[in-house]
C-alpha positions in Angstrom: -20.7 145.4 143.8 -18.4 146.6 141.0 -17.2 149.6 143.0 -16.3 147.1 145.8 -14.3 145.1 143.4 -12.5 148.1 142.2 -11.8 149.2 145.7 -10.4 145.8 146.6 -8.1 146.0 143.6 -7.0 149.5 144.6 -6.1 148.2 148.0 -4.0 145.5 146.5 -2.3 148.0 144.3 -1.4 150.1 147.3 -0.1 147.1 149.2 2.1 146.2 146.3 3.3 149.8 145.7 1.7 149.9 142.2 0.3 153.2 141.0 -2.2 151.9 138.4 -3.3 148.7 136.6 -4.2 148.5 132.9 -6.8 145.8 132.4 -7.5 144.6 128.9 -9.0 141.1 129.3 -12.7 141.5 128.5 -13.8 139.1 131.2 -11.9 141.1 133.9 -13.2 144.4 132.6 -16.7 143.0 133.0 -15.8 141.6 136.5 -14.6 145.0 137.6 -17.1 147.3 135.9 -20.2 145.5 134.6 -19.3 146.6 131.0 -19.0 144.3 128.1 -18.8 144.5 124.3 -19.1 141.6 121.9 -16.3 142.7 119.5 -13.3 143.9 121.5 -10.0 142.7 120.0 -11.6 140.3 117.5 -12.1 143.4 115.3 -8.9 145.2 116.4 -10.6 147.6 118.8 -9.1 147.7 122.3 -11.0 148.4 125.5 -8.8 149.4 128.4 -9.7 149.9 132.0 -7.3 151.9 134.2 -7.6 151.4 137.9 -5.4 153.5 140.2 -4.5 152.9 143.8 -5.7 156.3 144.8 -7.5 157.9 141.8 -10.5 157.7 139.5 -11.2 154.7 137.3 -11.0 155.3 133.5 -12.6 153.2 130.8 -11.2 153.6 127.3 -13.5 152.1 124.7 -14.6 152.6 121.0 -17.1 155.4 120.4 -19.5 153.0 118.7 -19.9 151.4 122.2 -20.6 154.7 124.0 -24.3 154.0 124.7 -23.5 150.6 126.0 -20.7 151.9 128.1 -22.8 154.6 129.6 -25.5 152.2 130.4 -23.4 149.4 131.9 -20.0 150.6 133.0 -19.7 151.6 136.7 -16.6 153.7 136.4 -15.6 157.3 137.2 -14.9 158.4 133.6 -15.4 157.0 130.1 -13.2 158.0 127.2 -14.3 157.0 123.7 -12.2 156.9 120.6 -12.9 156.4 116.9 -11.2 154.5 114.1 -8.5 156.6 112.4 -9.1 159.8 114.4 -6.3 161.3 116.3 -4.3 158.8 118.4 -7.4 156.6 118.8 -7.2 154.6 122.1 -3.7 155.8 122.7 -4.8 159.4 123.4 -5.6 158.9 127.2 -2.7 156.6 128.1 0.2 159.0 128.5 -1.6 161.1 131.1 -2.9 157.9 132.8 0.7 156.6 133.1 2.4 159.9 133.8 4.9 159.9 136.6 7.7 157.6 137.8 5.7 155.0 139.5 5.1 151.3 138.9 2.3 150.0 136.6 0.7 146.6 136.3 -0.6 144.8 133.2 -2.0 141.4 132.5 1.1 140.2 130.8 -0.2 137.2 129.0 -3.6 138.7 128.2 -2.8 142.1 126.9 -3.2 142.3 123.1 0.2 142.6 121.3 -0.9 145.9 119.7 -1.5 147.5 123.1 1.5 145.9 124.7 3.8 147.3 122.0 2.5 150.8 122.7 2.8 150.5 126.5 6.4 149.2 126.1 7.3 152.4 124.2 5.6 154.6 126.8 6.7 153.0 130.1 10.2 151.7 130.9 10.1 147.9 131.2 11.5 148.1 134.8 8.4 150.0 135.9 6.0 147.3 134.6 4.8 144.3 136.6 2.3 141.5 136.1 -1.0 141.8 137.9 -2.5 138.5 136.6 -2.0 136.6 139.9 -3.6 139.4 141.9 -6.6 139.5 139.6 -6.9 135.7 139.8 -6.9 135.8 143.6 -9.6 138.5 143.6 -11.8 136.5 141.3 -11.2 133.1 142.9 -13.8 133.4 145.7 -17.2 134.1 144.3 -19.6 136.6 145.8 -23.2 135.7 146.7 -24.3 137.4 143.4 -21.9 135.2 141.4 -23.0 132.1 143.2 -26.6 132.8 142.2 -25.4 133.2 138.6 -23.6 129.8 138.9 -26.7 128.1 140.1 -28.8 129.7 137.3 -26.1 128.7 134.8 -26.5 125.1 136.1 -30.2 125.2 135.3 -29.4 126.4 131.8 -26.8 123.6 131.4 -29.2 121.0 132.6 -31.9 122.2 130.1 -29.4 121.8 127.3 -28.3 118.4 128.4 -31.9 117.2 128.6 -32.7 118.5 125.2 -29.5 117.0 123.7 -30.3 113.6 125.2 -33.8 113.8 123.8 -32.6 114.6 120.3 -30.0 111.8 120.1 -31.2 108.8 118.1 -30.6 106.3 115.3 -30.5 108.1 111.9 -30.3 111.6 113.5 -27.5 114.0 112.2 -25.4 115.5 114.9 -26.3 119.1 114.1 -29.9 118.4 115.0 -28.7 117.7 118.6 -26.9 121.1 118.5 -30.0 122.9 117.4 -32.0 121.3 120.2 -29.5 122.2 122.9 -29.1 125.8 121.7 -32.9 126.4 121.7 -33.4 124.8 125.1 -30.5 126.7 126.7 -31.7 130.0 125.2 -35.2 129.5 126.4 -34.2 128.6 129.9 -31.8 131.5 130.1 -34.6 133.9 128.9 -36.9 132.4 131.6 -34.3 133.2 134.3 -33.2 136.6 133.0 -36.7 138.2 133.1 -37.5 137.8 136.9 -33.9 137.9 138.3 -31.9 140.3 136.3 -32.5 143.9 135.1 -29.9 144.4 132.3 -32.0 144.5 129.1 -28.8 144.2 126.9 -27.8 140.8 128.3 -28.6 138.2 125.6 -30.0 134.8 126.6 -28.7 133.1 123.5 -26.1 130.4 123.7 -23.3 131.2 121.3 -20.7 128.5 121.1 -20.4 125.6 118.6 -21.7 122.5 120.3 -19.0 120.1 121.4 -20.1 116.6 120.6 -18.8 113.4 119.0 -20.3 110.1 118.0 -19.3 106.8 116.7 -15.7 106.6 115.4 -15.3 110.3 116.2 -15.8 109.7 119.9 -12.1 109.9 120.7 -12.0 113.6 119.6 -12.8 115.4 122.8 -13.5 118.8 121.1 -15.2 117.6 117.9 -18.0 120.0 116.9 -21.5 118.9 115.8 -21.3 117.9 112.1 -23.5 116.4 109.5 -22.6 112.9 110.6 -25.6 110.7 111.0 -25.7 108.7 114.3 -26.5 105.0 114.4 -27.7 102.5 116.9 -25.0 101.0 119.1 -22.8 104.1 118.8 -21.5 106.2 121.8 -22.3 109.9 121.8 -20.5 112.5 123.8 -22.1 115.9 124.7 -20.1 118.7 126.3 -21.4 122.1 127.4 -18.2 123.6 128.8 -18.4 126.4 126.2 -22.2 126.7 125.7 -22.9 127.1 129.4 -22.4 130.8 129.5 -25.4 132.4 131.4 -25.1 136.1 132.1 -21.4 135.6 131.2 -20.9 133.0 133.9 -19.4 129.8 132.7 -19.6 126.2 133.9 -18.4 122.7 132.9 -20.9 119.9 132.2 -20.6 116.7 130.0 -21.9 113.2 129.6 -21.4 110.1 127.4 -24.4 108.2 126.0 -25.1 105.2 123.8 -27.9 104.8 121.3 -29.9 101.6 122.0 -27.1 99.5 123.4 -23.5 99.4 124.6 -21.7 97.4 121.8 -19.0 95.7 123.9 -17.8 95.1 127.4 -14.6 97.2 126.9 -16.6 100.4 126.3 -18.7 99.6 129.5 -15.5 99.0 131.5 -13.9 102.3 130.3 -17.1 104.2 131.1 -17.3 102.8 134.6 -13.7 103.8 135.3 -14.4 107.3 134.1 -17.4 107.5 136.5 -15.3 106.1 139.4 -12.6 108.6 138.8 -15.0 111.5 139.1 -16.4 109.9 142.3 -12.9 109.6 143.8 -12.3 113.3 143.0 -15.5 114.3 144.7 -14.7 112.2 147.7 -11.5 114.4 148.0 -13.3 117.7 147.2 -13.7 119.9 150.3 -12.3 123.1 151.7 -8.8 123.0 153.1 -7.3 120.5 150.7 -5.0 121.4 147.8 -6.3 121.5 144.2 -3.7 118.9 143.2 -4.9 116.4 145.8 -8.3 116.3 144.1 -6.6 115.6 140.8 -4.4 112.9 142.5 -7.5 111.0 143.7 -9.0 111.1 140.1 -5.7 110.1 138.5 -5.1 107.2 140.9 -8.4 105.5 140.0 -7.6 105.8 136.2 -4.0 104.6 136.6 -4.9 101.6 138.8 -7.3 100.5 136.1 -4.4 100.4 133.6 -4.9 103.7 131.8 -3.1 107.1 131.7 -5.2 110.0 133.0 -6.2 112.0 129.8 -6.1 115.6 131.2 -6.5 117.6 134.4 -9.4 116.6 136.7 -10.9 120.0 136.5 -10.7 123.8 136.8 -12.2 126.8 138.3 -14.8 128.7 136.3 -16.6 132.0 136.6 -16.7 134.9 134.1 -13.9 133.1 132.2 -13.8 129.5 130.9 -10.6 128.9 132.8 -9.9 130.5 136.2 -7.7 129.6 139.1 -7.1 127.1 140.6 -6.7 124.2 138.2 -7.3 120.6 139.6 -4.0 119.2 138.4 -0.6 118.2 139.7 1.5 121.2 140.6 -1.4 123.5 141.7 -1.1 123.7 145.5 -3.9 126.3 145.9 -5.9 125.5 149.0 -9.6 125.1 148.2 -11.9 127.6 149.9 -15.6 128.0 150.2 -17.0 130.1 147.4 -14.9 128.6 144.6 -16.7 127.2 141.6 -15.1 124.1 140.1 -15.7 121.9 137.1 -14.8 118.3 138.0 -14.4 115.6 135.4 -13.9 111.9 135.2 -12.5 110.5 132.0 -10.7 107.6 130.3 -9.4 107.6 126.7 -8.2 104.7 124.6 -6.5 106.1 121.5 -8.5 105.7 118.3 -10.9 103.2 120.1 -13.1 104.8 122.7 -13.3 107.6 125.3 -15.7 108.2 128.1 -16.2 111.4 130.1 -18.6 112.7 132.7 -18.3 116.1 134.3 -20.2 118.4 136.6 -19.8 121.8 138.3 -19.7 122.4 142.0 -19.5 125.2 144.6 -17.1 124.5 147.4 -18.9 125.0 150.7 -17.9 125.2 154.4 -18.3 121.4 154.8 -17.9 120.0 151.3 -19.5 121.0 148.1 -22.8 121.9 146.4 -23.5 120.2 143.1 -25.0 122.6 140.6 -25.3 120.4 137.5 -27.2 117.1 137.6 -27.8 114.4 135.1 -27.9 110.6 135.5 -24.6 108.8 135.0 -25.2 105.2 135.9 -24.5 103.0 132.8 -28.1 101.9 132.5 -29.3 105.5 132.6 -27.2 106.7 129.7 -28.2 104.0 127.2 -31.0 105.7 125.2 
């Protein structure tokens, strides 16, 4: 699988008359090689993958990761480097970029430290951006990736069910986060054992729980806090960061109430949010543009007298955000094999916001939903 992806990239390089690509985004390195480290640039240690159009692949990575690289990386050669010794990660690059050809980098994703060195090594006129090519290669998921997506959906649903079960009058938000993390980890471990062989892949969820309750509900990326929830309050749960099974990401969120919906305005806003997602799903199918799905969602919200709060959705995969985006201006034509998070949402500043979201696989004749949880108003009052 990884060699096939590398070969596909090499063919694109040849078609674009590019001699080699330098990949530094850790999600793309994983996509192309199966190798991952959990530190990367957060600790100032670059990992760089060199893919040539007609040569061997080279992985440059810290020596402390040598055992992991040898176990996971499907590349022709691994070159390790150590902090403070010689030229560190720079040692291999002059030879890899020798000659007068053209080279490609992920312009917006390459760490400034690495980019500064590359700029001094290769004339700017010989550098081009490979981001769009990588995005196109990653856009249509393989059968292996679609299996990961479906399993990620099971993990997400386990977290949602546990979160729903933990919400209650007098319960602090962090207790919900503990419940979702445990449920997601256990479901991931249950799926990893029979379906996947890599012993180093962790089942643990590792993202701060996005949730908000009561007066904090209008903050869409509020994290679980010590705030104590009360009867009659709305509660928002989002798993767009925590759903990260075997490195595959999804989007999934719901709005709940504890005991009762306190007023008709909140109920109205919620119903519009649900209707906006339904309109987007009615438009979702292969052959339409990404922006047309967003337009259907936005129309419902605007006709109800609100401004749409954000894009309708986005593609996911080994990154939280991939191409296309469901938003005005993205004219990408949807194709079978894409994985998309599709939301419905309405926000009233400093008053209330409601959001529901799920993930879907675009199929030959429509879509396959891979996250499920009730969203009718009577079903989300706990």
